[in-house]
Steps between C-alpha positions, in 0.01 A plus 500: 500500500515259792857398590391133484458544125851635443734264315790606719311404818394166351858429397621593849258243645642233271848601606406445864402143416828431317711647779312305767555179303870581463550595863322186618805311374742704713663323798319515834778711651409777254134508612540806721756681289519488120171316454308740721663812356444390140135418563435829678649712226326312217162536671582869539503543121130424444404663831664830408343497155160461665571763764621746239181457300302590811675832547342835421761652272715386210809604698405268787421217259838537330673501839354159585580366153861602560495310829364194318780527245757521779357187660527323166870590477547381857339165416716468190813553710389243757436239231844569353652458847310174552645378170851615601464309828374188318172527687300546180554310178270727300638800313351842567383523139284192551324661798476870416 
């Protein structure tokens, strides 16, 4: 199966859109810190799913899926921090 047909990859793409919309509301002074870091790690989720699907062995695929999961946890933490700092008004549950 092509990774572009996987529900998890399609959902990760949608998540990128939601996070970009959220982070667009962050203050300008966060552009090169929290905004940039959050966007990089959320893009990493779908990218690592795709890369894992392109690997030769199940072990390699699983490794990249674990990396994607780690990036998702990282993004969750950053959204929680943005909420704690009153940078974001959206709850994590509304995004993830």
